[in-house]
C-alpha positions as a printed Julia matrix, in Angstrom:
345×3 Matrix{Float64}:
   0.0     0.0     0.0
   1.22    3.46   -0.79
  -0.78    5.09    1.95
  -0.45    4.78    5.72
   0.03    1.2     6.94
  -3.33    1.05    8.69
  -5.67   -1.23    6.82
  -8.99    0.3     5.82
 -11.84   -1.9     7.0
 -15.2    -1.32    5.35
 -18.2    -2.42    7.4
 -21.75   -3.01    6.17
 -24.3    -2.56    8.95
 -26.58   -5.55    8.38
 -30.27   -5.48    9.24
 -30.96   -2.23   11.07
 -33.43   -3.97   13.39
 -30.86   -6.61   14.34
 -27.71   -6.5    16.47
 -25.32   -5.19   13.79
 -25.32   -1.61   15.02
 -24.73   -2.71   18.6
 -21.78   -4.88   17.53
 -20.19   -1.9    15.8
 -20.75    0.46   18.74
 -19.37   -2.02   21.28
 -16.35   -2.85   19.16
 -15.24    0.69   18.42
 -15.93    1.95   21.92
 -12.5     0.39   22.4
 -10.27    3.05   20.87
  -7.38    0.6    20.55
  -8.99   -0.64   17.33
  -8.16    2.68   15.71
  -4.46    2.06   16.33
  -4.23   -0.73   13.76
  -7.12   -0.2    11.34
  -9.25    2.55    9.84
 -12.95    1.63    9.97
 -15.48    2.93    7.44
 -19.15    2.28    8.27
 -21.45    2.26    5.24
 -24.65    3.77    6.65
 -25.6     7.31    7.65
 -24.61    9.71   10.4
 -28.29    9.98   11.46
 -28.5     6.23   11.98
 -25.2     6.19   13.84
 -26.3     9.08   16.06
 -29.44    7.1    16.87
 -27.28    4.12   17.89
 -25.1     6.33   20.1
 -28.12    7.68   21.91
 -29.88    4.33   22.24
 -26.85    2.52   23.62
 -25.71    5.54   25.68
 -22.31    5.57   24.0
 -19.81    8.43   23.95
 -18.24    7.12   20.76
 -17.06    9.78   18.3
 -17.2     9.45   14.55
 -16.2    11.31   11.42
 -19.09   11.76    8.97
 -18.02   11.69    5.31
 -19.91   12.14    2.06
 -17.34   10.47   -0.2
 -14.65    7.88    0.29
 -11.97   10.44   -0.44
 -12.79   11.94    2.95
 -11.65    8.91    4.98
  -9.51   10.01    7.94
  -7.06    7.53    9.47
  -7.22    7.28   13.23
 -10.95    7.97   13.3
 -14.18    6.0    13.0
 -15.58    7.08    9.63
 -19.3     6.91    8.83
 -19.94    7.14    5.1
 -23.35    8.68    4.34
 -25.0     6.48    1.72
 -28.47    7.61    2.75
 -29.62   10.8     4.47
 -33.26   10.21    5.36
 -34.22    9.07    8.87
 -35.14    5.38    9.2
 -37.68    4.07   11.68
 -35.79    1.48   13.75
 -37.86   -1.16   15.54
 -35.4    -3.55   17.1
 -36.31   -7.2    16.82
 -38.91   -6.82   14.07
 -38.71   -8.28   10.59
 -39.18   -5.43    8.15
 -38.37   -5.42    4.41
 -37.69   -1.66    4.67
 -34.72   -2.16    6.97
 -33.7    -5.09    4.76
 -33.4    -2.67    1.83
 -31.06   -0.43    3.83
 -28.99   -3.47    4.8
 -28.5    -4.31    1.13
 -27.85   -0.69    0.23
 -25.04   -0.7     2.78
 -23.69   -4.06    1.59
 -23.76   -3.23   -2.12
 -22.11    0.14   -1.58
 -19.39   -1.49    0.54
 -18.88   -4.22   -2.08
 -18.39   -1.6    -4.79
 -15.83    0.16   -2.6
 -14.07   -3.19   -2.12
 -13.99   -3.8    -5.88
 -12.67   -0.29   -6.48
  -9.99   -0.74   -3.75
 -11.32    2.25   -1.83
 -11.29   -0.1     1.18
  -8.88   -2.97    1.8
 -11.23   -5.53    3.36
 -14.95   -5.89    4.05
 -16.62   -7.03    7.27
 -20.37   -7.6     7.04
 -22.8    -7.45    9.94
 -25.65  -10.02    9.76
 -28.56   -9.67    7.36
 -31.95  -11.39    7.55
 -32.17  -13.48    4.39
 -35.93  -13.1     4.0
 -36.0    -9.34    4.61
 -33.43   -8.57    1.92
 -35.18  -10.29   -0.99
 -36.31   -7.9    -3.72
 -36.3    -7.47   -7.49
 -32.82   -5.94   -7.17
 -31.41   -8.56   -4.76
 -32.33  -12.2    -5.27
 -29.5   -13.94   -3.44
 -29.71  -16.27   -0.43
 -26.88  -14.41    1.27
 -23.71  -12.32    1.12
 -21.55  -15.08   -0.36
 -23.6   -15.61   -3.51
 -23.65  -11.89   -4.33
 -19.91  -11.54   -3.75
 -19.29  -14.54   -6.02
 -21.11  -12.66   -8.77
 -19.4    -9.31   -8.2
 -15.8   -10.39   -7.54
 -13.28  -12.56   -9.38
 -12.7   -16.17   -8.4
 -14.74  -19.1    -7.08
 -16.23  -18.43   -3.66
 -15.95  -20.85   -0.77
 -17.92  -20.42    2.44
 -15.15  -21.01    4.98
 -15.89  -21.03    8.71
 -12.64  -20.49   10.56
 -10.93  -20.22   13.92
  -7.25  -20.78   14.66
  -8.01  -24.38   15.64
 -10.78  -25.36   13.23
 -11.54  -24.53    9.61
 -14.62  -25.91    7.86
 -15.52  -25.18    4.24
 -18.73  -26.07    2.42
 -19.08  -27.84   -0.91
 -22.68  -26.59   -1.15
 -24.04  -23.86    1.11
 -27.5   -22.29    0.98
 -29.43  -24.98   -0.87
 -32.11  -27.39    0.43
 -30.77  -30.7     1.76
 -32.9   -32.61   -0.77
 -30.93  -30.96   -3.6
 -27.41  -31.63   -2.3
 -26.79  -34.85   -4.23
 -27.92  -33.21   -7.48
 -25.2   -30.58   -7.09
 -22.36  -33.07   -6.59
 -20.02  -33.11   -9.56
 -16.33  -33.51  -10.38
 -16.2   -29.88  -11.41
 -17.67  -28.57   -8.13
 -15.44  -30.82   -6.02
 -12.38  -29.64   -7.99
 -13.31  -25.97   -7.59
 -14.04  -26.1    -3.86
 -10.95  -28.12   -2.95
  -8.8   -25.88   -5.15
 -10.25  -22.77   -3.46
  -9.71  -24.25    0.0
  -6.15  -25.37   -0.77
  -5.18  -21.98   -2.21
  -6.75  -20.13    0.72
  -4.89  -22.25    3.27
  -1.63  -21.47    1.48
  -2.01  -17.76    0.76
  -4.45  -16.64    3.47
  -3.27  -18.74    6.41
   0.37  -19.43    5.55
   0.09  -23.26    5.53
   2.63  -24.56    3.0
   1.31  -28.11    2.49
  -2.25  -28.16    3.82
  -3.97  -31.41    4.73
  -7.66  -31.41    3.86
 -10.27  -33.88    5.13
 -13.45  -34.42    3.11
 -16.68  -35.65    4.69
 -18.96  -38.15    2.96
 -22.35  -37.09    1.7
 -24.29  -40.12    3.0
 -24.4   -41.75    6.46
 -21.3   -43.97    6.89
 -20.16  -42.67    3.46
 -22.86  -44.85    1.89
 -21.8   -48.21    3.41
 -20.58  -49.48    0.03
 -23.72  -48.33   -1.74
 -26.27  -49.59    0.8
 -27.14  -46.02    1.91
 -26.5   -44.13   -1.31
 -24.04  -44.38   -4.19
 -22.76  -40.79   -4.42
 -19.73  -41.38   -2.19
 -18.53  -44.38   -4.23
 -19.43  -43.13   -7.69
 -18.6   -39.41   -7.46
 -16.69  -38.43   -4.35
 -14.08  -41.2    -4.02
 -12.94  -41.11   -7.68
 -12.7   -37.3    -7.58
 -10.58  -37.32   -4.43
  -8.32  -40.03   -5.85
  -7.69  -37.93   -8.95
  -7.01  -34.8    -6.88
  -4.5   -36.72   -4.75
  -2.68  -37.76   -7.91
  -2.29  -34.06   -8.69
  -0.3   -33.65   -5.48
  -2.82  -32.21   -3.03
  -3.01  -33.78    0.43
  -6.72  -34.62    0.38
  -8.15  -37.42    2.52
 -11.5   -39.12    2.86
 -14.38  -39.31    2.5
 -14.92  -39.69    6.23
 -18.15  -40.61    7.98
 -19.47  -37.27    9.26
 -21.27  -38.59   12.34
 -18.08  -39.47   14.24
 -15.51  -37.2    12.62
 -15.78  -34.26   15.01
 -16.74  -36.16   18.17
 -13.64  -38.33   17.84
 -11.45  -35.2    17.42
 -10.28  -36.53   14.03
 -10.5   -32.98   12.7
  -7.43  -32.07   14.76
  -5.27  -34.1    12.35
  -6.1   -31.79    9.44
  -5.71  -28.14    8.5
  -9.27  -27.9     7.17
 -12.41  -29.93    6.58
 -14.68  -29.83    3.52
 -18.3   -30.61    4.4
 -20.83  -31.58    1.76
 -23.65  -29.3     2.87
 -24.47  -26.41    5.2
 -25.56  -28.08    8.42
 -23.13  -30.98    8.12
 -20.35  -28.45    8.52
 -21.9   -25.63   10.54
 -23.52  -27.63   13.32
 -20.2   -29.09   14.55
 -18.34  -25.84   13.84
 -20.72  -23.72   15.88
 -20.93  -26.34   18.62
 -17.16  -26.24   19.02
 -16.51  -22.55   18.25
 -19.68  -20.46   18.63
 -18.94  -16.85   19.44
 -15.3   -17.16   18.38
 -15.67  -18.26   14.77
 -15.57  -16.19   11.59
 -17.36  -16.67    8.28
 -14.73  -15.98    5.61
 -15.56  -15.88    1.89
 -12.46  -17.57    0.52
 -11.53  -18.08   -3.12
 -12.18  -14.51   -4.28
  -9.79  -11.72   -5.2
 -11.0    -9.53   -2.32
 -11.4   -10.28    1.38
 -14.71  -10.44    3.22
 -15.42  -11.77    6.7
 -18.42  -11.74    9.04
 -19.35  -13.01   12.51
 -20.57  -16.6    12.83
 -24.14  -15.71   13.85
 -27.27  -14.03   12.56
 -29.32  -10.92   13.31
 -30.41  -12.17   16.78
 -33.72  -10.26   16.67
 -34.67  -11.74   20.05
 -31.99   -9.67   21.83
 -31.65   -6.73   19.42
 -31.56   -3.31   21.05
 -31.14   -4.69   24.58
 -27.43   -4.03   24.87
 -26.58   -7.66   25.65
 -25.17   -8.83   22.29
 -21.75  -10.48   22.41
 -19.37   -8.79   19.95
 -16.51  -11.31   20.24
 -17.18  -12.95   16.87
 -17.5    -9.53   15.21
 -14.14   -8.49   16.66
 -12.62  -11.77   15.46
 -13.99  -11.04   11.98
 -12.14   -7.73   11.94
  -8.91   -9.24   13.27
  -9.06  -12.08   10.76
  -9.77   -9.83    7.79
  -6.72   -7.75    8.68
  -4.51  -10.8     9.19
  -5.61  -12.4     5.92
  -4.89   -9.13    4.11
  -1.36   -9.1     5.54
  -0.86  -12.79    4.73
  -1.97  -12.28    1.13
   0.32   -9.3     0.73
   3.26  -11.32    2.05
   2.36  -14.29   -0.17
   2.16  -12.06   -3.25
   5.54  -10.56   -2.4
   7.18  -13.95   -1.87
   5.76  -15.52   -5.02
   6.73  -12.45   -7.04
  10.29  -12.72   -5.75
  10.41  -16.42   -6.65
   9.29  -15.65  -10.2
  12.0   -13.01  -10.52
  14.64  -15.49   -9.36
  13.48  -18.07  -11.9
  13.53  -15.43  -14.65
């Protein structure tokens, strides 16, 4: 970076009736965050003033009307709307969903344009955000459309990393989505992310089976034998350390996951139930495989506690820390690989 070393962290506010605003207020009440990053909140100064008053915070912010006005060492609030919004904590409301997407899309554009270095997204409510302009089941699918690369939903902590072959699709459709091409893409994205984003030189990846007991030799489904096993065998021949498929029911309870750098689950709940059981409140949802960095906390809008001042911001803080660390790791990786190419030339 040519500018000051502090990494610019863009933050989309999520559903305005959820806990996103509270997470932001609680996090940046700690002024130490401003020592190593420059936050930019994509919202409005009126909304942020409302949050300050509601949560009785003394937090100070710098209101800006364009991204050229970002000031390092301050909490910047970028005005992307000016009208007041009626906030009713805990209520599902498509109106606040529209503002959540307005924040997210504006932040994504800034990420694409390199006006911010990384993006951290507060939780959205998937039903509230649906409209003619936004027909995606979540952040990841939109980012996959807008950015370069093949996205991988990657749930991560220092000790446990779980990626998903398929994410927001019904369980009944999982087997229809299994293919050599998808398996190749997801394992390739996971492998590359472990190398460049987490500094693991020769990552070991475990793959879970799609059926109970990985199909029991075809008795409980043929997908593991006919699709998954041949694909993994071929990928191993290419030099990647990929193992499995493993029976998912005992893999986490037996602590087998500790022998690997990451785990690829076949579908959403197969991966997220054990991940959140082992890491809830400390985990981060990282969209790997793309040319820009986005993270988010490992939970949703929590309407049931919104506005009460009791939300736990640990996962949100971890999302910021991880986005910054991944940015640094990628920069170092790019520098090292560039130097290696120069030596070979």
